[in-house]
C-alpha positions as CSV (number, residue, x, y, z in Angstrom):
1,M,-14.2,8.1,-19.4
2,Q,-17.4,7.6,-21.3
3,L,-20.5,7.6,-19.1
4,P,-23.6,5.6,-20.0
5,N,-26.7,7.5,-20.9
6,G,-29.0,8.1,-17.9
7,C,-26.0,8.1,-15.4
8,S,-26.9,9.9,-12.2
9,Y,-25.5,13.4,-11.6
10,L,-23.7,12.1,-8.5
11,W,-22.0,9.2,-10.3
12,A,-21.0,11.5,-13.2
13,S,-19.4,14.0,-10.7
14,I,-17.5,11.2,-8.9
15,T,-16.2,9.9,-12.2
16,K,-15.0,13.4,-13.3
17,A,-13.2,13.8,-9.9
18,T,-11.5,10.4,-10.0
19,N,-8.0,11.7,-10.5
20,I,-8.3,14.1,-7.6
21,L,-10.0,11.5,-5.4
22,Q,-7.3,8.8,-6.1
23,D,-4.7,10.8,-4.2
24,G,-6.7,10.6,-1.0
25,F,-7.0,6.8,-1.2
26,R,-3.3,6.1,-1.7
27,L,-1.2,4.9,1.2
28,K,0.8,7.6,2.8
29,V,3.4,6.1,5.1
30,G,4.5,9.4,6.6
31,E,7.8,8.8,8.4
32,G,7.5,5.0,7.7
33,K,7.0,4.1,11.4
34,L,5.0,1.0,10.4
35,T,6.3,-2.5,10.8
36,I,6.8,-4.2,7.5
37,W,5.3,-7.5,8.7
38,F,2.6,-6.8,11.3
39,D,0.9,-3.5,10.4
40,R,-1.8,-3.2,7.8
41,W,-0.1,-0.7,5.4
42,N,-1.1,-2.4,2.2
43,S,-4.4,-3.5,0.6
44,Q,-3.7,-7.2,1.3
45,G,-3.4,-6.9,5.1
46,A,-0.4,-7.8,7.3
47,L,2.3,-9.3,5.2
48,S,3.1,-11.8,8.0
49,Q,-0.1,-13.5,7.1
50,L,0.9,-13.9,3.4
51,V,4.3,-15.5,3.8
52,D,5.3,-18.9,5.2
53,Y,7.5,-17.4,7.9
54,V,9.2,-14.1,8.9
55,H,12.9,-14.3,9.3
56,I,13.9,-13.4,12.9
57,S,16.1,-10.6,11.7
58,D,13.1,-9.0,9.9
59,T,10.7,-8.9,12.8
60,N,11.6,-5.4,14.1
61,L,12.1,-3.8,10.7
62,M,10.0,-0.7,10.0
63,L,8.9,0.3,6.5
64,K,11.3,3.3,6.6
65,D,14.2,0.8,6.8
66,I,13.6,-0.5,3.3
67,I,12.3,2.6,1.5
68,Y,14.9,4.5,-0.6
69,D,14.2,7.1,-3.2
70,G,10.4,6.4,-2.9
71,F,10.7,2.7,-3.6
72,I,10.4,-0.3,-1.4
73,H,13.6,-2.5,-1.7
74,W,12.3,-6.0,-1.0
75,N,15.7,-7.4,-1.9
76,M,17.0,-6.1,1.5
77,L,14.9,-8.6,3.4
78,P,16.0,-12.1,4.4
79,T,12.4,-13.3,4.4
80,P,11.5,-14.6,1.0
81,I,8.5,-12.9,-0.6
82,T,6.9,-15.0,-3.3
């Protein structure tokens, strides 16, 4: 990344450490014991606030229930995500 002339030492150091720092700011779900719909596990807040409704069969699902091989499988949910 090209830094502008006169950039402060602090800002230059942060910029150089960006790749290392990014890992610390990523979501780590651990064992996935977060509810899909009601916990704030993503940057947009609780998903229940972003959809028209949460299907009753989805209300108790945990994040670990739809994560396989490191990917979230949204197609497993009856609640439509649009």
